[in-house]
C-alpha positions as a LaTeX table, in Angstrom:
\begin{tabular}{lrrr}
\hline
Residue & $x$ (\AA) & $y$ (\AA) & $z$ (\AA) \\
\hline
Met1 & $-18.01$ & $-4.21$ & 2.13 \\
Arg2 & $-16.04$ & $-6.16$ & $-1.08$ \\
Leu3 & $-13.59$ & $-4.06$ & $-3.33$ \\
Cys4 & $-16.02$ & $-3.99$ & $-5.98$ \\
Glu5 & $-18.32$ & $-2.03$ & $-4.23$ \\
Leu6 & $-15.21$ & 0.33 & $-3.34$ \\
Arg7 & $-14.41$ & 1.08 & $-6.50$ \\
Gln8 & $-17.91$ & 2.58 & $-7.61$ \\
Lys9 & $-17.44$ & 5.31 & $-5.00$ \\
Glu10 & $-16.72$ & 8.50 & $-6.03$ \\
Ile11 & $-13.15$ & 9.73 & $-3.58$ \\
Ile12 & $-14.39$ & 13.46 & $-2.78$ \\
Asn13 & $-11.44$ & 15.47 & $-0.76$ \\
Ile14 & $-12.98$ & 17.54 & 1.83 \\
Arg15 & $-10.20$ & 20.43 & 2.00 \\
Thr16 & $-10.51$ & 20.95 & $-1.82$ \\
Cys17 & $-14.19$ & 19.50 & $-2.42$ \\
Arg18 & $-13.13$ & 18.25 & $-5.81$ \\
Ser19 & $-13.16$ & 14.60 & $-7.02$ \\
Leu20 & $-10.73$ & 12.29 & $-6.81$ \\
Gly21 & $-11.28$ & 9.37 & $-8.56$ \\
Cys22 & $-12.94$ & 6.55 & $-7.67$ \\
Pro23 & $-10.36$ & 3.68 & $-6.33$ \\
Ile24 & $-8.57$ & 1.50 & $-8.62$ \\
Asp25 & $-6.87$ & $-0.52$ & $-6.49$ \\
Leu26 & $-6.17$ & $-1.18$ & $-2.67$ \\
Glu27 & $-2.69$ & $-1.44$ & $-0.42$ \\
Phe28 & $-2.53$ & $-3.55$ & 2.60 \\
Asp29 & $-0.19$ & $-4.27$ & 4.96 \\
Glu30 & 0.59 & $-8.25$ & 4.49 \\
Arg31 & 0.95 & $-9.12$ & 7.70 \\
Ser32 & $-1.60$ & $-7.45$ & 10.04 \\
Gly33 & $-4.13$ & $-7.78$ & 6.71 \\
Lys34 & $-4.73$ & $-4.01$ & 7.13 \\
Ile35 & $-5.33$ & $-1.67$ & 4.63 \\
Thr36 & $-2.99$ & 0.69 & 4.57 \\
Ala37 & $-3.68$ & 2.87 & 0.88 \\
Leu38 & $-6.41$ & 3.07 & $-1.51$ \\
Ile39 & $-4.98$ & 4.08 & $-5.31$ \\
Val40 & $-6.93$ & 6.54 & $-7.27$ \\
Pro41 & $-5.94$ & 6.95 & $-11.31$ \\
Gly42 & $-4.35$ & 10.26 & $-11.45$ \\
Pro43 & $-5.38$ & 12.83 & $-13.89$ \\
Gly44 & $-6.09$ & 12.12 & $-17.62$ \\
Arg45 & $-6.47$ & 8.26 & $-16.71$ \\
Phe46 & $-9.23$ & 6.19 & $-16.56$ \\
Cys47 & $-8.81$ & 2.43 & $-15.59$ \\
Cys48 & $-5.13$ & 2.35 & $-15.84$ \\
Phe49 & $-5.69$ & 3.75 & $-19.60$ \\
Trp50 & $-4.91$ & 6.85 & $-21.65$ \\
Gly51 & $-2.78$ & 8.98 & $-19.99$ \\
Arg52 & $-0.34$ & 9.82 & $-17.58$ \\
Glu53 & 1.59 & 7.08 & $-15.34$ \\
Ser54 & 0.67 & 8.76 & $-12.20$ \\
Glu55 & $-1.86$ & 7.75 & $-9.38$ \\
Phe56 & $-2.88$ & 9.26 & $-6.48$ \\
Ile57 & $-1.96$ & 6.79 & $-3.53$ \\
Ile58 & $-4.41$ & 8.01 & $-0.57$ \\
Pro59 & $-3.12$ & 6.65 & 2.73 \\
Trp60 & $-6.13$ & 4.99 & 4.64 \\
Ser61 & $-5.78$ & 7.16 & 7.61 \\
Ser62 & $-6.56$ & 10.53 & 5.57 \\
Val63 & $-10.19$ & 8.48 & 5.35 \\
Arg64 & $-12.72$ & 10.13 & 6.53 \\
Gln65 & $-16.32$ & 8.81 & 5.92 \\
Ile66 & $-17.36$ & 6.04 & 3.59 \\
Gly67 & $-20.64$ & 6.42 & 2.29 \\
Gly68 & $-23.27$ & 4.86 & $-0.08$ \\
Asp69 & $-21.89$ & 6.68 & $-3.50$ \\
Ile70 & $-18.96$ & 8.45 & $-1.91$ \\
Ile71 & $-15.96$ & 8.06 & 0.50 \\
Leu72 & $-14.75$ & 11.63 & 1.68 \\
Val73 & $-11.08$ & 11.90 & 2.61 \\
Glu74 & $-8.94$ & 14.69 & 4.04 \\
Leu75 & $-5.84$ & 15.74 & 2.64 \\
Pro76 & $-3.91$ & 19.13 & 0.88 \\
Glu77 & $-4.01$ & 18.28 & $-2.82$ \\
Glu78 & $-0.46$ & 19.53 & $-3.05$ \\
Lys79 & 1.05 & 17.10 & $-0.52$ \\
Cys80 & $-1.25$ & 13.77 & $-2.24$ \\
Pro81 & 1.71 & 11.46 & $-3.00$ \\
His82 & 2.08 & 10.07 & $-6.15$ \\
Arg83 & 3.58 & 6.80 & $-7.88$ \\
\hline
\end{tabular}
């Protein structure tokens, strides 16, 4: 799967059944080449424009399933790390 395909998928938190948005970027470990996190714009932001400076950093270990249209993650929303 390519990043451009991943960006078109909506991330749903299965603990709260709420949408977190669509990923705008990835973090990865330079040494291993493994993905470490998905980065999603925070509330009120659209493609890094218009709004707050926060981003949701969703650890790759929280990803439960990647489907055709959505990515399911399991993450307590109040503990979702921000940048």
